[in-house]
N, C-alpha and C positions, 0 to 999 in steps of 0.2 A: 504494500500498499504506498503510494507516495505520502510525502509530508503534508500536503494540502488537503489531504482527506484524512491522514491519520491525526491528525490536531483536533477537527471538530469531532472525531470519533472517540479519541480517547477523552475530552471535555465532557461528552455525553455519558459516556461511560463512568466516568467519576462522580458525576451528577447524580445518575442513577444510583452508584453504590453508596452515595452520602445519604441520599434520600432513604435506603434500606437500612442503614445504619441508624438514621434517625428514627425512623418506625420502630426497629428493634428495641432502641434504648427508652423513648417514649412510650409506646403503647404496650410493649410486651415484656418491660422490665429487665430488658438485657443490657448489653454493654453498646457503646458508639464505636467500639472496634471490632466488632462484628456484625455481617450483613445478616439479615434476615433468614437468607437462602442457607449460610453456613451453619447457622445456628439450627437450622431445622434439620440439618444433616447430621448434626451432632445430637440433638435432643430425640429424633424420630425414635430411635430404638429404646426409649425409657418412658415414652410418652404417646398415647393413642392420639391426642389434640396435634402434638408436633409431627406424627405420622401423616395424620390427615392434611396439615398444612403443608409438609413436604411433598405430598402426591398433588397438591394443587399448584404449588409453585413449580415443580417439574412439567405439570399441563401446560402452564402459562409458557414455558421454554420449551416447547415441544419439538425445537429442530435440534435440541441436546439431549444426550442419552440419560444423562442424570446430572441436571443443573446445579442441585444443592450440592453434591460430592464434588463437582468442579469448582465450583465458588469457594468451598471450602478448602480445596487444594490450592486455589489460586492464592485464598488469603494466607495459607501457610507460607509458601513459596514467597509472597512478599515479604512476610515477616522473617524469612530467613535471609533474604536479601538485604534488607535493614540491619539485621544484626552481623551480617558478614560486614557490612560497610563501615560499622560502626566497632570492628573488631571484636565483638563480644562472643564470638564464637570460637576464639582461638584459646 
């Protein structure tokens, strides 16, 4: 993807992630450091409500095999990258 398309795509993606984090913290009592999708991935095995939420979220992102798991993995990778940049993993 060329830079002219990448920048608006990245800004839109970051805005959606910000909204999801805000929703998770404000309405679901979660952390601002975690999207609703990533939280659904983690909470679904322990809660029927989160399992239903995960199913709904994954249905909304029908073009992905498992959006919640992919979002969680993306958050873990982003955290690792940040820690590596801060030399915290050495």
